[in-house]
N, C-alpha and C positions, 0 to 999 in steps of 0.2 A: 561478829566472829571471821578472822581469814580461815581461807582454805585452811591453812595447816592444823589450825584448831577442830574445823568440823572433820579434815579425816583422824586428825588421834580421839575425836568424840565417836566415832565409828566404829575405829579399833577395840576401843576399851569397851565400847557394849557388846560386839562382836564373840571377846573373848570369851563374855562369862555367860555365854549363850552353849546348853548342856552341855555332856560330860564329855561329849566326844570332840570337844573342840579345846584342843589344847596347844601348849607350847613346846618347843625339847626345850630344857636345862631352863624352863621356867622364865623365858625370855624368847619374847620375837625377833629371829634372823632373817635376814634378808644372806640369797644367793646374789652373786656376780654384782652390778652396782643399779641392783632394781631403786635400794632408797637414797635419795643423796638430799641434803637441802640445798638451798642455791637461795641468795641475798632475804629478801623479806621472808617466804615463803618455802611449802616442803612441794616438790612435783618427785612426780615417777617417772621412768625412763626403763624403755625395755616395753613398754604400753601395761605393766603389770606389778603386782603386789606379791609375794607368795609367803608364805611361813615353809618351815621345815618340815619332815613327816607327814607332808601331806593333810593334814588334819584338817589348814585355813588353807583357802588360796581367795584372788580373783583377778580375775580377767576382764579384758576390753568389755565385754557383752554384760558383765553382772557379777555378785559377790557369787558365791555355792558354800557352804559346808559339807563333808562328809563325817559320816557316822551319829552327829546330833540330829540327822530329823529334819533341820532348817534346812528352808530352799529359797531361796530368792531368786528371781523370775524376770526378764523385762529388759528394764534398757539399765541398773544395775549401777554397780558406779562408775561416774563417765565425765572424768574428769573432777572430780570429788566433790560431783551434785546426787543428789537423794538416788534411795532405793525405792523403786514401786514395784508394782504388779506382782502380790505374793498368791500363789498358785496351791489353793489347798485345800477345793471342793469335790468331792471323789463322785466317781458317774452317776449316772442312775441305772439302778436295778430295771429290767424291763422284765412287765408283765407277759406271763405265758400263756394265751390266750389258741387254743386249737378249736380250725374248723374244721366239718366231714360233711357227706352226705350219704348219702344207699342212694346205689342208680345211674345210670345216665340220663343226664340233662340240661339245656342252657341254662333254666333260670335261676337257681343256686351258682351256679358260674358268672351272671353279670350281680347277682347281691355279692359275692364275694368283690365281683370288681369291684363295687362301690366301697363296701368295709377299706379292702384296700386302701383309699382313695383318698375313705376319708380320714384314716388314720395317718393316712400321710400328711394330709391340710392341717392339721390340728398337732402333727410331731411327736404323737404320743409313744410314749414309751411301754412300746407292747410289741411282742414278738409273735410273731402266727405262723402254726405249723397247721398243715392242711394236707386232706385226705381226702382228694375225690374220688367218688362214685366206687363208693367201696359195694363187693358186689351182692353182700346179705348182711339182716342182722346181730347173723352170729357173729360175722366178720366185725361191724362196728361196734359189738359189744366189748370183744375186747381189747379194739380204744378206747373205748367209755370208760373203761376200768381202769386201763392205764391212765388217761386222760387222770382220771378222778382223784388218782393216784399226785400225779407232775402236774397238774394246771393250773390257772390262776382261775379258767374259767373256758367254758365247753363250747361251741355253738353247732348244735347242730339242724341242719338247713331242709327245704321240704318237709311234706305233711307228716309222713312217714314219721321223722327224726323228730316234730313233734308230739309227734305222740308215743314217740318211744318215749322219748325223758319223760312226757306227763307219766311213766307206766314204769319210771327204775328215773325216782328224782334225783339229781343227782348231789354231791358232795359239795362240790364245787358252785361257783355262780353258773345259770344255763341261759342263750339266747337260741330263742327259733326263729326263724326268714325264712322266704318262700316259701310260706306257708297257710296255711284255710284259716276260718275263723278258731282264736285259739280258746275258747270258751267249749265249743263246741266241739274240738280235740282234747279236751279234757285238760287244756295246762294251765289254766289260770279260770279262775271264777270272777276277777273283778282284771278287767285288761285298765282300768285306769287306777288301780292299786292294787297292781301281782302279788299274793298273800302268801306267796311261794318262798321261790330260788331263782326262780325263770321268767324271765321278760323277754323281749325282744319286736320283732314286726311282721305283720303280716298283709299280703294282698290283697283283704276278703276286702268287698265293698258290698253292701246289701245287695239283691235281687233288685230291691224296688229302686233302685240310683238305675241300675242296669237298663230296667224296663221301662221308667221314666223317658229315658234315653230314647228307647225303641220306640215308642208309642210318637217319639215328636217327626221321627220320621218315616212312620208305619203309621199313619193316623187313625185308619181302620183298622188295627189290629185286634182282632179279637181271638187271636189261641199263638200258644206256640209249641213251641217241642226241646226240652232240654235232651243233651245227650252228654252221658258220662259214663265212668270207668265203671266197672263190677270191679267192687275190693279197693281202692282207692279211698284212702280216708277222709276224702274232699268232700267226695260224690253224695253221702247223706245230709252234710250239710245243705249243699246246692240243692237237692233237691226238694229237704221240706223247705230251706227259705225261698228258692223258688214258687216252691204250691203255692206257699202261706204269700207270697208280693203278688201273683197271679189271682187271688181271694180277692186281695185288698184292690186289686184296679176292675176287678171285673174280667179275666180273662180265664178262658179254657186253656188250662194246663193236658200238657201231656210228654212222657218221658221215653225215655228207652236206654239202658243198663247195657253196654258193649261190653261183651266177658275176649275174645280175641275180633284180631281183623279181621276175618272173612267176614263176621258175622254186621257187619259198620253198612252196606250196600243195602243189604236187606232192611236190618232195623230204619232206613235213613228212609225208603220208598215207603216204609209203611207210615212215618211221621209225618212227611210230606201229604198223605192224603189228608191231613187232621190239622198240619197247623200253618198258618199266613207265614213264618218264620220259624225257622231252624236255630239253635243255641247252641254253639259247641262250651263247655265244660271245661275248667281249666283241670285236666287231668292230660298224666303224657300220652294216654294210646286216643284221646280225639284230639288231640294237637296233632301231635306227627301224622294223622291222618288225617289232616286237613282238604286235601287233597281230591281224597275220596268222600268225602261227607259232601263239599262240593257236587261232584260229579255228579252222585247218586240222587242229589237233593233235585235235579233240573231247574222249572222255573221257579223251584221256590226259595225267597232270599235266604242266606245263613250269616248269623254274625255270632257274637263269639262272645264270654266273660276273659279269653286271656286275650295276649298283646299276639302272639306268632301266627297265629289263624289268619292275620290281616295285614301282621308284615312279609308276611309268607305270599303274599297276594289273594289267599282264597276266597276268605271272609268280608262282609261288607264294612264291616264295622265293630267295634271296639272300646268300652268305655275303661280303660286298662290304666293301674297303677306302675309306675315309672322302676323298674327292678334295683337299677345303679346306683336311683334315688334310694331308694329303703332301704339299700346295702347302706348310706354312707347315714341316714338314720340309725342304723345297728351302730355304725359305729361308735357316733354320739352317744348312743348308750351305755356301750362296751367302757366306753373311758368315763362314761359318770361313776360308773359303779366297781370296774376291774381297779381303773388311775386314782379317782378321785374318794372315792369310800362312800358314797351312794349309798343309800338299802334300796335295794328290787321293788321296794312298796311304793319309792318317790321314782321309779321310772317308770311308764307306764307301758303298756303291747301299742309301737306304730303303728299307723295307720298316715296311706299317701294322702293327702288331705285336697290336694288337686290334680286329681286325677286327668290323665289325656283322654278327646277323642281321637281316636284314631280311623281311617278312612281310606279303603280302598278307592284310587281314582278310576283301577280298569274294570271294578266291579259294576259300579257306579251306573254305566254304561249297558255292563251286563246283563243285569236285572232292570236298567231302565227305572232308577228311582230317582226320585223328586228329593231330595235333600233341602233341608227348610236353606234359606240365607245363614240367620243366625250359629247353626250347628257347621254350615262353611267353613262363617269367618273361625270357628273356635276351633275347628277339626285341625288336627297334623295331617297333610294328605300322605300317602304311602304309593311306594310302588313296587312288588316285587321284588321279596329279596329268599333268593331260596334256601338259605341254610336249614337244616334239618329243626326240630325244635325239645322241646319237655315229652 
């Protein structure tokens, strides 16, 4: 078929599409010298073919119809050739997820950073609303109730948030993070197959794993002293499970439950009389005051269940999950359930299965500790970082 035939056939097809494509006086008319026949073919001048009444027009860049809803984009009609690239896909609707926590802490911020990174890496259609460091649970309840009406999912970080959702089950999907053991907090009964509407991630590591590491660094370890914060939802978990781990390993267990910063030095000095090492728990009060603990401990080495006492240059050693990594893992769970529609029971509560050994270079010499070579090879050496934490 010659070019005249192609153009004529295309005009006939377009003239039959939609109610909005019409010609005036039942025929196509051209303005100026828009259409002319020359020689053996049909050519257009002034670079366009136009119909009167604005019902149908073609331009150099393509064909566009008005009124009928038909839109043809891309290279369009160019020198009588084909039209392609039809734009018909609607934009993807973003899922709405709220993220919040109560109180000042750095751990949930690191987890949040990981969530953002994970969602960005996967280009997930998720819109976050973030409420950081709410003053108390009353303020959290106001946000929580609103989000249960407006959001597709709620992420309530920290152990206090996990316990809150256990006591106030969400209407939408709930996620936990920056939290201790979810079974002990009452969030789930089965971490591998969560039975309700809540899943997420946890920083929990079995104290037996921690103590095995501490025994490798201190082969003559016979007693430990655990420091936790009174009233923190994670404290009873660490107390019970550390006590059980010590019983398994034949280690004497001692503890101090701290109520106020002013009580720290007194409790630490008392524990140091009985314990070969002191362990800082995963609670804000003892993490924030790791420097006071180390000062009061004197010659007794201090280790930690948490990251910040080591990275701040106070504690010697810690086996710790990576908070931002847990945040990225949480982002994957959000995508699986909220975006892809998986059931909560198919998305287990996740843990860091390859936690890091953090080792303070300064404190090795401070306490004159002979760290085994295989630990040194695996450990991440850290220099003091005085940024305050949880």
